[in-house]
Phi, psi and omega in degrees: 000127180254151176257173179293328185286336185299315176299324178294320178294322177294321177296318178296316178296322178296319178295318178295322177299317178294334179278001176108004178274077186276345181262138188300309186298310177297326179294320178294319177300313181294319178300313181297321179295318179295319179296318178297321178293320177294324176295322176296324179295317179296316178300318180295318180293322182288325187254005185300334181286338184261318184207156182267346187302318177297326177292322177294320176299317179298319178300318177294321179294322177295315179300317179294321181294317179297315178296319180295321178302309182291327177294314181295318177299318179298312181297317179295320179295315185284313186276308187284321180271354180050042179291132178254104176240156177290162184292328183304304179297326178295315179294321178298316179295317180298309182289332175296314177294322178298318178296315179295322177294316178298319178296317178297317178297318178300312180298318180294317185282315186275309185277317182272349178053046178285159176289123182296321180296314180294321178298314179293326175297320177294320178295329182283001178298335177296318178297319178297318179298316180294320178295319178297315180297316180295318178297318178296321179294318179294318179294324179294328179283329184273344181277000000 
């Protein structure tokens, strides 16, 4: 029995595959993170008239998803492709992303005055995604 969401998940996985996520586990992690972020977007849109916290949560989830995307791509490039690059460009890319993330957090907190608690909860969606993936993997092995 298939649900309505399954074709959408297959389309998302196909898009991630085309973006270079050739290994199943990282692709599933990224897919789950994107789905969680999209669910946060729906929650934010539905409740924006009542409270701003879901929108602040969504901003954190988007920030986490973008960072997680680049982290997973980096790990796949370095480990799976055994790419040998000098340390300089790797450090430049790492600190560049760190600087952009810090700037985004500054703009969100100071200029947009988002709730820090909701923003950090949104950023923590990556941890939730990893826990969900690990739980699913453990249950799959024991069944």
